[in-house]
C-alpha positions as CSV (number, residue, x, y, z in Angstrom):
1,X,5.7,22.3,26.3
2,X,5.1,24.5,29.3
3,X,8.2,24.8,32.4
4,X,10.2,22.1,31.5
5,X,12.1,20.5,34.6
6,X,15.0,18.8,32.2
7,X,17.3,22.4,32.2
8,X,17.7,24.6,35.1
9,X,15.0,27.1,35.7
10,X,11.9,26.7,33.8
11,X,12.6,26.7,29.9
12,X,9.3,26.6,27.3
13,X,10.8,25.7,23.3
14,X,8.1,23.9,22.4
15,X,3.6,23.5,23.4
16,X,1.0,22.1,22.0
17,X,-1.5,23.0,19.9
18,X,-5.1,23.1,21.3
19,X,-6.6,20.1,19.3
20,X,-5.5,16.8,18.0
21,X,-1.7,17.7,19.0
22,X,-3.0,18.1,22.4
23,X,-5.2,14.9,22.8
24,X,-1.7,13.1,21.1
25,X,1.1,13.7,23.6
26,X,-2.0,13.7,27.0
27,X,-3.3,10.4,25.0
28,X,-3.3,7.4,28.0
29,X,-4.1,4.6,25.0
30,X,-1.7,2.0,24.2
31,X,-1.1,2.8,20.7
32,X,-1.7,6.0,18.8
33,X,-1.6,6.4,14.9
34,X,-1.2,10.4,14.6
35,X,-2.0,12.4,11.1
36,X,-4.2,11.7,7.9
37,X,-2.8,14.9,6.1
38,X,0.3,17.3,5.4
39,X,1.2,20.0,7.7
40,X,-0.6,18.7,10.5
41,X,2.6,19.1,12.9
42,X,3.3,15.2,13.5
43,X,6.9,15.4,13.7
44,X,6.6,18.2,16.4
45,X,3.9,16.0,18.1
46,X,5.8,12.9,18.6
47,X,9.3,14.4,19.4
48,X,7.1,16.7,22.0
49,X,5.4,13.4,23.7
50,X,9.2,12.0,24.1
51,X,10.3,15.2,26.4
52,X,7.2,15.3,28.2
53,X,7.8,11.6,28.6
54,X,11.5,11.9,29.7
55,X,10.2,14.9,32.4
56,X,8.4,12.8,34.0
57,X,9.9,9.5,33.5
58,X,13.9,10.9,33.8
59,X,16.5,8.0,32.8
60,X,13.7,5.1,33.3
61,X,12.2,6.5,30.0
62,X,14.1,4.7,27.2
63,X,12.7,5.7,23.7
64,X,13.1,4.3,19.5
65,X,12.4,6.5,16.7
66,X,12.5,4.7,13.2
67,X,11.7,5.6,10.0
68,X,12.6,3.5,6.7
69,X,15.0,5.7,5.3
70,X,18.5,7.1,6.5
71,X,17.7,10.3,4.6
72,X,14.3,10.8,6.2
73,X,15.9,10.0,9.7
74,X,18.4,12.6,9.9
75,X,15.2,15.3,8.6
76,X,13.3,14.2,12.2
77,X,16.8,13.5,14.5
78,X,17.7,17.4,13.1
79,X,14.5,18.7,14.6
80,X,15.0,17.0,17.6
81,X,18.2,19.2,17.8
82,X,16.2,22.3,17.3
83,X,13.6,21.5,19.7
84,X,16.3,19.7,22.6
85,X,19.4,21.4,22.6
86,X,17.7,24.3,24.4
87,X,16.3,22.1,27.4
88,X,20.3,20.6,28.0
89,X,20.2,17.6,25.9
90,X,23.7,16.1,24.5
91,X,23.2,14.2,21.0
92,X,25.6,11.5,19.8
93,X,25.7,10.6,16.1
94,X,27.2,7.1,16.5
95,X,24.4,5.7,17.5
96,X,22.4,8.7,16.6
97,X,21.0,9.6,20.3
98,X,19.7,12.1,22.6
99,X,20.6,12.3,25.9
100,X,18.5,14.1,28.2
101,X,19.7,15.6,30.9
102,X,17.7,13.8,33.7
103,X,19.4,10.5,32.0
104,X,16.4,10.0,29.0
105,X,17.3,8.4,26.0
106,X,16.1,8.6,22.8
107,X,17.7,6.2,19.8
108,X,16.8,7.3,16.6
109,X,17.1,4.3,13.9
110,X,16.0,3.5,10.1
111,X,14.4,0.3,9.1
112,X,15.1,0.3,5.4
113,X,14.3,-3.8,5.1
114,X,12.1,-6.0,7.5
115,X,14.4,-8.1,8.5
116,X,16.0,-5.2,10.2
117,X,13.9,-4.6,12.9
118,X,15.2,-8.2,14.3
119,X,18.3,-6.4,15.9
120,X,16.2,-4.9,18.2
121,X,14.6,-8.1,19.7
122,X,15.7,-7.9,23.2
123,X,16.1,-4.6,23.7
124,X,13.8,-2.6,26.1
125,X,11.7,0.4,25.2
126,X,8.9,2.4,27.2
127,X,8.0,4.4,23.8
128,X,8.2,3.7,20.2
129,X,8.1,5.5,18.1
130,X,7.0,4.9,13.9
131,X,7.5,8.2,12.1
132,X,5.3,7.9,8.2
133,X,4.4,4.4,8.8
134,X,3.0,4.5,5.5
135,X,6.4,4.1,4.0
136,X,7.0,1.0,5.4
137,X,5.1,-2.0,2.5
138,X,3.6,-3.9,5.2
139,X,3.2,-4.0,9.1
140,X,5.6,-7.1,9.9
141,X,8.6,-5.2,11.5
142,X,6.6,-2.2,13.1
143,X,4.6,-5.5,14.9
144,X,7.5,-7.5,16.2
145,X,8.8,-3.5,17.7
146,X,6.1,-4.5,20.3
147,X,7.8,-6.8,21.5
148,X,10.5,-4.1,22.8
149,X,8.1,-2.0,24.6
150,X,8.7,-3.1,28.5
151,X,9.9,-1.7,31.2
152,X,11.4,-3.1,34.6
153,X,10.7,0.6,36.4
154,X,6.9,0.0,36.0
155,X,6.9,3.0,33.4
156,X,3.6,2.5,31.5
157,X,5.0,1.8,27.6
158,X,3.7,2.8,24.3
159,X,4.1,3.0,20.6
160,X,3.3,6.3,18.6
161,X,3.2,6.1,14.6
162,X,2.4,8.8,12.3
163,X,1.8,9.1,8.5
164,X,-0.2,10.1,5.6
165,X,-2.7,8.3,2.8
166,X,-0.8,6.9,-0.2
167,X,2.7,5.2,0.2
168,X,3.6,1.5,-0.1
169,X,1.8,1.0,2.9
170,X,-1.2,2.3,2.2
171,X,-3.6,-0.6,2.6
172,X,-2.2,-1.7,6.0
173,X,-2.5,1.3,7.7
174,X,-6.1,2.0,6.1
175,X,-7.0,-1.6,7.6
176,X,-5.1,-1.1,11.2
177,X,-6.0,2.7,12.2
178,X,-8.9,3.6,9.7
179,X,-11.2,1.3,8.6
180,X,-12.2,0.7,12.1
181,X,-13.1,4.1,13.1
182,X,-12.8,6.4,10.0
183,X,-13.4,9.4,11.7
184,X,-10.9,8.9,14.6
185,X,-11.0,9.4,18.0
186,X,-12.7,5.8,18.9
187,X,-11.1,3.5,21.5
188,X,-10.5,0.2,20.0
189,X,-9.4,-3.1,21.2
190,X,-7.5,-5.6,19.7
191,X,-9.4,-8.9,19.1
192,X,-5.8,-11.1,20.0
193,X,-3.7,-8.8,22.3
194,X,-6.4,-7.1,24.3
195,X,-4.2,-4.2,23.7
196,X,-5.9,-0.8,22.5
197,X,-5.4,1.9,19.7
198,X,-6.7,5.0,18.7
199,X,-6.9,7.1,15.3
200,X,-6.0,11.0,16.0
201,X,-7.0,12.7,13.0
202,X,-4.8,15.8,12.3
203,X,-5.6,18.3,9.4
204,X,-3.0,21.5,8.1
205,X,-6.1,23.6,9.8
206,X,-5.1,22.5,13.1
207,X,-1.8,23.8,12.5
208,X,-2.3,27.8,13.7
209,X,1.9,28.3,11.8
210,X,1.1,27.3,8.3
211,X,-1.2,29.9,6.8
212,X,-2.6,30.4,3.0
213,X,0.6,30.3,1.7
214,X,1.1,26.8,2.7
215,X,-2.5,25.3,1.6
216,X,-2.0,26.7,-1.8
217,X,1.5,25.5,-2.0
218,X,-0.5,22.0,-1.8
219,X,-3.2,22.5,-4.3
220,X,-0.4,23.6,-7.0
221,X,1.3,20.7,-6.5
222,X,-0.3,17.9,-8.1
223,X,-3.5,16.6,-9.2
224,X,-7.1,16.8,-7.3
225,X,-6.5,13.2,-5.9
226,X,-3.5,14.1,-4.5
227,X,-4.6,17.4,-3.2
228,X,-7.1,15.8,-1.3
229,X,-5.4,12.6,0.4
230,X,-2.7,15.9,1.3
231,X,-5.0,18.0,2.7
232,X,-8.1,16.2,3.7
233,X,-6.5,13.1,5.1
234,X,-9.1,11.1,2.4
235,X,-7.9,7.6,2.8
236,X,-10.2,6.5,-0.2
237,X,-8.4,9.0,-2.3
238,X,-4.7,7.5,-3.4
239,X,-1.3,10.4,-3.7
240,X,0.4,8.9,-6.7
241,X,-2.0,6.1,-7.6
242,X,-0.3,4.3,-10.7
243,X,-3.3,3.6,-12.3
244,X,-5.3,6.8,-12.0
245,X,-7.3,5.1,-14.9
246,X,-9.2,2.9,-12.3
247,X,-12.4,4.0,-11.2
248,X,-16.1,2.9,-10.5
249,X,-16.9,1.9,-13.9
250,X,-14.5,-0.9,-14.2
251,X,-16.2,-2.6,-11.3
252,X,-20.0,-4.5,-11.9
253,X,-22.2,-6.5,-9.6
254,X,-22.0,-10.0,-10.3
255,X,-24.1,-11.6,-12.9
256,X,-24.8,-15.2,-15.3
257,X,-22.3,-14.8,-18.1
258,X,-22.9,-17.0,-20.9
259,X,-21.0,-20.9,-20.6
260,X,-20.2,-20.6,-24.5
261,X,-17.7,-17.7,-23.4
262,X,-14.1,-18.8,-23.0
263,X,-12.5,-18.8,-19.1
264,X,-9.3,-19.1,-18.0
265,X,-7.5,-18.8,-15.2
266,X,-4.8,-16.8,-14.1
267,X,-1.7,-17.0,-10.6
268,X,0.5,-15.0,-9.3
269,X,2.1,-16.9,-6.2
270,X,3.1,-16.5,-3.1
271,X,3.7,-18.1,0.5
272,X,5.2,-15.1,3.2
273,X,3.2,-12.5,0.6
274,X,-0.3,-13.5,-0.2
275,X,-0.9,-15.3,-3.8
276,X,-3.7,-14.3,-6.3
277,X,-5.7,-16.7,-8.2
278,X,-8.2,-14.8,-11.0
279,X,-10.6,-16.6,-13.1
280,X,-11.6,-14.3,-16.3
281,X,-14.3,-14.7,-19.4
282,X,-13.8,-13.5,-22.3
283,X,-16.9,-11.3,-23.9
284,X,-17.9,-12.1,-27.5
285,X,-20.1,-9.2,-27.9
286,X,-23.4,-11.0,-26.8
287,X,-24.3,-9.4,-23.6
288,X,-24.3,-5.3,-24.2
289,X,-22.7,-4.3,-21.0
290,X,-19.5,-6.0,-22.0
291,X,-17.8,-4.6,-25.4
292,X,-16.5,-8.0,-27.7
293,X,-13.4,-8.7,-26.8
294,X,-13.4,-7.9,-23.1
295,X,-11.7,-9.4,-20.0
296,X,-14.3,-9.8,-16.9
297,X,-12.8,-11.1,-13.5
298,X,-15.4,-12.5,-12.5
299,X,-13.8,-14.6,-9.0
300,X,-10.4,-14.4,-7.3
301,X,-9.0,-16.2,-5.0
302,X,-6.3,-14.5,-2.5
303,X,-4.1,-16.3,0.0
304,X,-3.9,-13.6,2.7
305,X,-3.8,-13.6,6.3
306,X,-7.2,-12.5,7.8
307,X,-6.7,-8.8,8.6
308,X,-3.2,-9.0,7.7
309,X,-2.9,-7.0,4.3
310,X,0.2,-8.5,2.3
311,X,0.7,-11.1,5.1
312,X,0.7,-14.7,2.9
313,X,-1.2,-18.0,4.2
314,X,2.2,-20.2,3.8
315,X,-0.3,-23.0,2.2
316,X,1.2,-26.1,0.5
317,X,1.0,-25.8,-3.4
318,X,-1.1,-29.0,-3.1
319,X,-3.6,-27.5,-0.9
320,X,-3.9,-24.4,-3.4
321,X,-4.3,-26.4,-6.5
322,X,-6.7,-28.5,-4.7
323,X,-9.4,-25.9,-4.0
324,X,-8.9,-24.0,-7.3
325,X,-9.6,-27.6,-9.1
326,X,-12.8,-27.8,-6.8
327,X,-14.0,-24.2,-7.8
328,X,-13.1,-25.0,-11.8
329,X,-14.9,-27.7,-11.7
330,X,-18.6,-25.7,-10.7
331,X,-17.4,-23.3,-13.9
332,X,-16.7,-26.1,-16.1
333,X,-18.2,-29.5,-15.5
334,X,-16.7,-32.4,-17.6
335,X,-13.7,-29.7,-18.8
336,X,-10.4,-29.1,-17.9
337,X,-9.7,-25.0,-17.3
338,X,-6.1,-24.0,-18.2
339,X,-4.5,-21.1,-17.4
340,X,-1.3,-18.8,-17.1
341,X,0.9,-18.5,-13.2
342,X,3.5,-16.6,-12.3
343,X,6.9,-18.1,-14.4
344,X,8.5,-19.0,-10.7
345,X,6.8,-21.4,-9.9
346,X,7.8,-23.8,-13.4
347,X,11.4,-23.7,-11.8
348,X,12.8,-26.8,-9.9
349,X,15.5,-27.1,-7.5
350,X,16.2,-30.9,-6.7
351,X,12.5,-31.7,-6.9
352,X,9.6,-30.8,-8.7
353,X,8.3,-27.5,-9.5
354,X,4.9,-25.5,-7.7
355,X,3.5,-25.8,-11.1
356,X,3.7,-29.8,-11.1
357,X,2.9,-30.1,-7.7
358,X,-0.3,-28.5,-8.8
359,X,-0.5,-30.1,-11.8
360,X,-1.1,-33.5,-10.3
361,X,-4.2,-31.8,-8.5
362,X,-5.6,-30.8,-11.6
363,X,-4.6,-27.8,-12.4
364,X,-2.9,-27.1,-15.6
365,X,-1.1,-23.7,-16.2
366,X,1.2,-21.8,-18.5
367,X,4.2,-19.4,-17.6
368,X,2.6,-16.3,-18.5
369,X,4.5,-13.7,-20.0
370,X,6.1,-11.7,-17.3
371,X,7.1,-8.3,-19.1
372,X,6.7,-6.0,-16.4
373,X,7.5,-2.5,-19.3
374,X,7.4,-1.8,-22.8
375,X,10.2,-2.0,-24.7
376,X,12.0,-2.7,-27.7
377,X,8.5,-1.7,-29.5
378,X,6.6,-4.3,-27.9
379,X,3.6,-3.5,-25.3
380,X,4.7,-4.0,-21.5
381,X,2.2,-5.8,-19.1
382,X,1.5,-2.5,-17.5
383,X,0.3,-0.9,-20.4
384,X,-1.7,-4.0,-21.5
385,X,-3.7,-3.4,-18.0
386,X,-4.0,0.4,-18.6
387,X,-4.9,0.2,-22.2
388,X,-8.1,-1.8,-21.0
389,X,-8.9,0.2,-18.3
390,X,-9.0,3.3,-20.8
391,X,-10.9,1.1,-23.6
392,X,-12.3,2.6,-25.9
393,X,-15.2,5.5,-26.6
394,X,-15.8,5.4,-22.7
395,X,-16.1,1.6,-22.3
396,X,-13.3,0.1,-20.4
397,X,-11.8,-3.4,-21.9
398,X,-12.0,-4.9,-18.6
399,X,-14.3,-5.1,-15.4
400,X,-14.0,-6.6,-12.3
401,X,-17.6,-8.7,-10.4
402,X,-17.5,-6.5,-6.8
403,X,-16.6,-10.0,-4.9
404,X,-12.7,-9.7,-6.4
405,X,-12.5,-7.4,-3.0
406,X,-9.0,-7.9,-3.0
407,X,-8.2,-6.4,-6.8
408,X,-10.7,-3.9,-5.6
409,X,-8.8,-3.1,-2.5
410,X,-4.8,-3.1,-3.7
411,X,-5.0,-2.2,-7.5
412,X,-5.7,1.1,-7.1
413,X,-3.5,2.0,-4.5
414,X,0.0,0.8,-6.3
415,X,2.7,3.4,-6.3
416,X,5.1,4.0,-8.7
417,X,9.0,3.2,-8.6
418,X,10.9,5.8,-7.3
419,X,13.6,4.8,-9.0
420,X,11.8,3.6,-12.3
421,X,8.5,5.2,-12.4
422,X,6.8,3.0,-15.8
423,X,7.0,-0.1,-13.2
424,X,5.2,-0.4,-10.0
425,X,6.4,0.0,-6.6
426,X,7.1,-3.8,-5.8
427,X,7.0,-3.2,-2.1
428,X,3.7,-2.7,-1.9
429,X,0.8,-5.1,-2.1
430,X,0.9,-5.8,-6.3
431,X,0.1,-9.6,-6.3
432,X,-3.7,-9.2,-7.4
433,X,-2.4,-6.7,-9.7
434,X,0.8,-9.2,-11.0
435,X,-2.0,-11.6,-11.7
436,X,-3.9,-9.4,-13.6
437,X,-1.0,-8.7,-15.6
438,X,-0.5,-11.6,-16.5
439,X,-4.3,-12.5,-17.8
440,X,-3.8,-9.2,-19.7
441,X,-0.4,-10.3,-21.5
442,X,-2.2,-13.8,-22.4
443,X,-5.1,-12.0,-24.2
444,X,-3.3,-9.1,-25.8
445,X,-5.8,-5.9,-26.4
446,X,-4.5,-3.3,-29.1
447,X,-6.8,0.1,-29.2
448,X,-8.2,-0.1,-32.8
449,X,-6.7,2.8,-34.8
450,X,-9.2,5.8,-35.3
451,X,-9.4,7.1,-39.2
452,X,-10.8,10.2,-40.4
453,X,-11.9,9.7,-43.6
454,X,-11.7,12.5,-46.7
455,X,-15.6,12.8,-46.3
456,X,-15.1,13.7,-42.4
457,X,-16.3,10.4,-41.5
458,X,-14.5,8.7,-37.9
459,X,-14.5,4.6,-38.4
460,X,-12.4,2.5,-36.5
461,X,-9.6,-0.1,-38.6
462,X,-7.1,-2.4,-37.5
463,X,-4.3,0.3,-39.1
464,X,-0.4,-1.1,-40.3
465,X,1.0,-3.7,-39.0
466,X,4.0,-1.8,-38.0
467,X,1.1,0.4,-36.1
468,X,-0.3,-2.6,-34.3
469,X,3.2,-4.0,-33.6
470,X,4.0,-0.4,-32.2
471,X,0.6,-0.8,-30.0
472,X,-0.5,2.7,-30.3
473,X,-3.6,4.4,-31.1
474,X,-2.7,7.1,-34.1
475,X,-4.8,9.4,-36.7
476,X,-5.0,8.7,-40.3
477,X,-6.4,10.4,-43.3
478,X,-7.6,8.1,-45.4
């Protein structure tokens, strides 16, 4: 960091490495997202940037450092002790805060719930730091912190964030910082606020203190996808994906489907969060591209605020239903389409339920089977989705038109729930996936049992009733 005036005499405790770290601590852009891969020196970069800011503005430098959980926050706080203590800083634990000798102060806080950000409204900071932004399921609590960036002393204010691919917030981080400039290093001007932001990519190769041993440890830690995400900062790869079976083979170009094929709809309701409606056709095997019994998701209607992943439209049920009915009138002129829907919409609380209000607009649904994970010998909803993704003999039993952009965007990004690995992390953007789960549970598909005859001929049969009930592919000798 060079000579620091925060203590008596010149003291050097940390210095930015050439490359991304140096660019980060000197960048004047209001909002910076730094990182993209593990081992890029993200935590040291934000702590170093704060020390430089505090050195320049003294008691007028007021910072806030946030992480998602207290455990994560303690790691950052302990690293701060190592860097700031030689500069003469004082530390308190209640509140968790660093007091620099010149009066600058940095508070450490965690936001386990989105509502926790409300308690900081009315505060004034010159710097807000968000460590591992991808651990936040949506941008709402972080965006609220922008209102705390102000200075009566005229200190330039700014927000600094770090993160890697993956995590429940992968989608909103990618949409806000990566997609507009995938290679980074380009200033993006927000169309609404006029404020500027930039993505500064950092890789393990940019950190001279981590050698081949660290790279080898990363390579040994998981799948090829995980390694690409962690080492290369590849935002098209989802580390820890719940559905690694998903791939390009499931996405097909839109085409005319036979009019006689059965069709139905599935709906997952949302107001503050997006709602998702998907329309499905069931193949009878007439088209070679789709096996008999395969589901084809040929259209979607997704209620998301423009450019804000995981933020809903807060549309009235009647308005949503009117749009659904208009779309279905084109599919099935003179006929009524039925569907399955989120069981929550059938609850009545002193008035007509959401389902009843939608029915008045001509949208008929029955409550979907909401079973998420397997139990009591029955296949759960996620197993049904996974089974169709896998298909049989290399042919999936689920296809998605390329126009269904939100399912294609969100399904591969879903993560495992840390406390219940067989389930999806519901903090993520799981609405289209829930709707898909309802659809699959309404048309259960059991992989046929493979049998090997005495003559060595392989064929498929339905298997015993017990086998079908267990929903498992097994090997039998005829």
